[in-house]
C-alpha positions in Angstrom: 105.3 87.1 79.0 108.0 84.9 80.6 109.7 86.7 83.5 112.7 85.4 85.4 111.8 85.5 89.1 115.4 85.9 90.1 115.7 89.0 87.9 112.5 90.3 89.5 114.0 89.8 93.0 117.3 91.4 92.1 115.5 94.4 90.5 113.2 94.8 93.5 116.2 95.0 95.8 118.1 97.4 93.6 115.2 99.8 93.2 114.6 99.7 97.0 118.3 100.5 97.6 118.0 103.4 95.1 114.8 104.6 96.8 113.1 104.5 93.4 109.6 103.8 94.5 108.2 105.2 91.2 109.9 102.4 89.2 109.1 99.9 91.9 105.4 100.7 91.6 105.5 100.1 87.9 106.6 96.5 88.6 103.0 96.0 89.9 99.9 95.5 87.8 97.5 98.5 88.0 95.1 96.5 90.2 97.8 94.7 92.3 97.5 94.2 96.0 100.2 94.0 98.7 99.0 92.0 101.7 100.6 92.5 105.2 99.6 91.3 108.7 98.7 94.9 109.6 96.7 95.8 106.4 97.0 96.0 102.6 97.6 98.3 99.8 95.7 98.2 96.4 96.9 99.8 93.2 100.1 101.4 92.3 99.5 104.6 94.2 98.9 102.9 97.6 101.7 100.5 96.9 104.1 103.3 96.3 103.0 105.0 99.5 103.6 101.7 101.4 107.1 101.4 99.8 107.9 105.1 100.7 106.8 104.4 104.3 109.0 101.3 104.5 112.0 103.3 103.3 111.3 106.1 105.7 111.0 103.6 108.6 114.3 101.8 107.7 116.3 104.6 106.3 117.9 102.5 103.6 117.5 99.0 102.1 120.7 97.4 100.8 120.4 93.8 99.9 123.4 91.9 101.3 122.3 88.5 99.9 119.3 86.5 98.6 119.4 83.5 100.9 116.6 81.4 99.5 114.8 81.5 96.2 112.1 79.5 94.5 109.9 80.0 91.4 107.1 77.7 90.4 105.1 78.9 87.4 103.7 82.3 88.4 104.7 82.2 92.1 108.1 83.7 93.1 109.5 83.5 96.7 112.7 84.8 98.2 114.3 85.5 101.5 117.0 88.1 101.7 119.3 89.7 104.3 119.0 93.5 104.1 121.1 96.2 105.8 119.1 99.1 107.0 119.8 102.2 109.1 118.2 100.5 112.1 120.2 97.2 111.6 120.0 94.1 109.5 116.7 92.5 108.6 115.9 89.1 107.2 113.0 89.7 104.7 110.7 87.3 102.9 108.7 87.9 99.8 106.0 85.9 98.0 104.7 87.3 94.7 102.2 86.1 92.2 102.9 87.3 88.6 100.3 88.0 85.9 100.8 86.8 82.3 102.2 90.3 81.5 105.1 89.7 84.0 103.8 92.3 86.5 103.2 91.6 90.1 99.5 90.8 90.9 99.9 89.9 94.6 102.8 90.5 97.0 103.1 89.2 100.5 106.2 90.8 102.1 107.4 90.2 105.6 110.3 90.4 108.1 111.5 87.1 109.5 114.2 88.5 111.7 115.4 91.9 112.9 118.8 92.6 114.6 118.4 96.4 115.0 119.0 98.8 117.8 
Protein backbone atom coordinates (compact mmCIF):
# COMPACT_ATOMS: atom_id res chain seq x y z
CA UNK A 1 0.00 0.00 0.00
CA UNK A 2 1.47 3.36 -1.07
CA UNK A 3 1.45 5.88 1.77
CA UNK A 4 2.33 9.55 1.50
CA UNK A 5 4.83 10.25 4.23
CA UNK A 6 3.79 13.89 4.34
CA UNK A 7 0.16 12.87 4.97
CA UNK A 8 1.41 10.57 7.74
CA UNK A 9 3.40 13.40 9.36
CA UNK A 10 0.44 15.78 9.11
CA UNK A 11 -1.96 13.18 10.53
CA UNK A 12 0.42 12.36 13.39
CA UNK A 13 0.60 16.04 14.36
CA UNK A 14 -3.16 16.55 14.14
CA UNK A 15 -3.95 13.49 16.25
CA UNK A 16 -1.38 14.57 18.87
CA UNK A 17 -2.97 18.04 18.93
CA UNK A 18 -6.39 16.42 19.37
CA UNK A 19 -5.05 14.12 22.12
CA UNK A 20 -6.43 11.14 20.16
CA UNK A 21 -3.92 8.51 21.23
CA UNK A 22 -6.34 5.70 20.32
CA UNK A 23 -6.28 6.74 16.64
CA UNK A 24 -2.54 7.40 16.86
CA UNK A 25 -1.94 3.86 18.12
CA UNK A 26 -3.84 2.52 15.11
CA UNK A 27 -1.28 4.16 12.80
CA UNK A 28 1.19 1.57 14.11
CA UNK A 29 1.44 -2.09 13.11
CA UNK A 30 0.36 -4.48 15.90
CA UNK A 31 4.00 -5.48 16.54
CA UNK A 32 5.48 -1.97 16.03
CA UNK A 33 8.21 -0.62 18.23
CA UNK A 34 9.04 2.93 19.32
CA UNK A 35 12.69 3.37 20.28
CA UNK A 36 13.85 6.21 22.53
CA UNK A 37 17.11 6.98 24.30
CA UNK A 38 15.50 6.08 27.63
CA UNK A 39 13.68 2.90 26.56
CA UNK A 40 11.22 1.49 24.09
CA UNK A 41 7.57 0.60 23.66
CA UNK A 42 6.32 -2.46 21.80
CA UNK A 43 2.84 -3.02 20.43
CA UNK A 44 -0.08 -0.64 20.20
CA UNK A 45 -0.94 -0.76 23.93
CA UNK A 46 2.52 0.27 25.13
CA UNK A 47 2.82 2.83 22.33
CA UNK A 48 -0.49 4.41 23.34
CA UNK A 49 0.71 4.60 26.97
CA UNK A 50 3.91 6.30 25.76
CA UNK A 51 1.91 8.82 23.71
CA UNK A 52 -0.41 9.48 26.67
CA UNK A 53 2.63 10.10 28.88
CA UNK A 54 4.08 12.52 26.34
CA UNK A 55 0.85 14.50 26.21
CA UNK A 56 0.60 14.53 30.01
CA UNK A 57 4.18 15.81 30.26
CA UNK A 58 3.78 18.56 27.66
CA UNK A 59 0.11 19.45 28.21
CA UNK A 60 -0.59 20.01 24.55
CA UNK A 61 1.09 19.41 21.21
CA UNK A 62 0.25 21.92 18.47
CA UNK A 63 2.37 21.68 15.34
CA UNK A 64 3.42 25.15 14.23
CA UNK A 65 5.41 23.96 11.21
CA UNK A 66 7.07 20.98 9.60
CA UNK A 67 10.55 22.36 9.06
CA UNK A 68 12.24 19.48 7.24
CA UNK A 69 10.78 16.46 5.51
CA UNK A 70 12.20 13.50 3.61
CA UNK A 71 10.77 10.22 2.37
CA UNK A 72 12.82 7.53 0.69
CA UNK A 73 10.94 4.30 0.03
CA UNK A 74 9.66 3.06 3.40
CA UNK A 75 11.58 5.58 5.54
CA UNK A 76 9.93 8.89 6.49
CA UNK A 77 11.73 11.63 8.43
CA UNK A 78 10.52 15.02 9.60
CA UNK A 79 11.40 17.80 11.98
CA UNK A 80 8.68 20.03 13.33
CA UNK A 81 8.29 22.98 15.65
CA UNK A 82 5.62 22.23 18.24
CA UNK A 83 3.97 24.51 20.80
CA UNK A 84 3.39 22.88 24.18
CA UNK A 85 2.19 24.09 27.59
CA UNK A 86 5.81 24.10 28.75
CA UNK A 87 7.10 26.01 25.70
CA UNK A 88 8.07 25.32 22.10
CA UNK A 89 9.88 22.15 21.11
CA UNK A 90 11.73 21.18 17.98
CA UNK A 91 10.90 17.53 17.44
CA UNK A 92 12.34 14.99 15.07
CA UNK A 93 10.78 11.74 13.87
CA UNK A 94 12.10 8.81 11.87
CA UNK A 95 9.60 6.11 10.94
CA UNK A 96 9.84 2.92 8.92
CA UNK A 97 6.62 1.86 7.24
CA UNK A 98 5.40 -1.64 6.46
CA UNK A 99 3.89 -2.58 3.09
CA UNK A 100 0.46 -2.04 4.66
CA UNK A 101 1.33 1.63 5.29
CA UNK A 102 1.43 1.20 9.07
CA UNK A 103 4.39 2.34 11.15
CA UNK A 104 6.74 -0.56 11.99
CA UNK A 105 9.47 1.42 13.76
CA UNK A 106 9.42 4.97 15.12
CA UNK A 107 12.36 6.89 16.54
CA UNK A 108 11.11 10.21 17.96
CA UNK A 109 13.19 12.83 19.66
CA UNK A 110 13.45 16.41 20.81
CA UNK A 111 16.17 18.48 19.16
CA UNK A 112 15.49 21.71 21.00
CA UNK A 113 13.44 22.92 23.95
CA UNK A 114 12.65 26.52 24.78
CA UNK A 115 10.42 25.98 27.78
CA UNK A 116 10.19 27.45 31.23
